[in-house]
C-alpha positions in Angstrom: -0.1 0.1 0.0 1.3 3.1 -1.2 1.9 5.9 1.8 0.7 9.6 1.1 3.3 12.4 0.8 2.4 14.7 3.8 4.1 18.2 4.7 6.6 17.9 7.5 6.9 14.1 7.1 10.4 12.6 6.9 11.2 10.7 4.0 14.5 8.4 3.0 15.4 8.9 -1.1 14.4 5.4 -1.4 10.7 6.0 -0.2 10.8 9.3 -2.5 11.7 7.2 -5.3 9.1 4.2 -4.3 6.6 7.2 -4.2 7.7 8.0 -8.1 9.3 11.5 -7.2 12.2 12.4 -9.4 15.0 14.5 -7.8 15.8 18.0 -10.1 19.0 20.3 -9.7 18.2 23.7 -9.3 21.1 26.0 -8.4 19.2 29.2 -7.4 17.4 27.2 -4.3 19.1 25.5 -1.6 15.7 23.4 -1.2 15.9 19.6 -2.9 13.4 19.6 -5.4 11.4 16.4 -6.8 8.8 16.3 -9.3 5.7 14.0 -10.2 3.1 14.4 -12.5 1.8 18.1 -12.2 3.5 18.7 -8.7 6.9 20.2 -7.5 7.9 18.9 -3.9 10.2 21.1 -2.2 12.3 19.2 0.7 14.8 20.5 3.3 17.6 18.0 3.9 17.4 16.8 7.5 20.6 14.7 7.2 22.3 12.7 4.4 19.5 10.3 3.9 16.3 12.1 4.9 14.4 15.0 3.5 11.6 16.7 5.3 8.8 18.0 3.0 7.7 21.6 3.7 5.7 22.6 0.4 3.8 21.4 -3.0 2.9 23.4 -5.9 2.0 23.1 -9.0 4.3 22.9 -11.7 3.1 25.9 -13.9 3.9 27.4 -10.8 7.3 27.0 -11.0 9.9 26.8 -13.8 12.4 24.3 -13.7 
């Protein structure tokens, strides 16, 4: 069963990959950016292997 992506929840890279999120490198931001379908997910890196989701926006609102 697939768990929901929730704001303030901490995820490992493996969990994010399992959810279908794909990492995008963005030089102008310190956030870690992942995309899936029409959404852009913003994460803080909590340690070497874990990320905390803090915002989700529609892809049209963010230019990659």
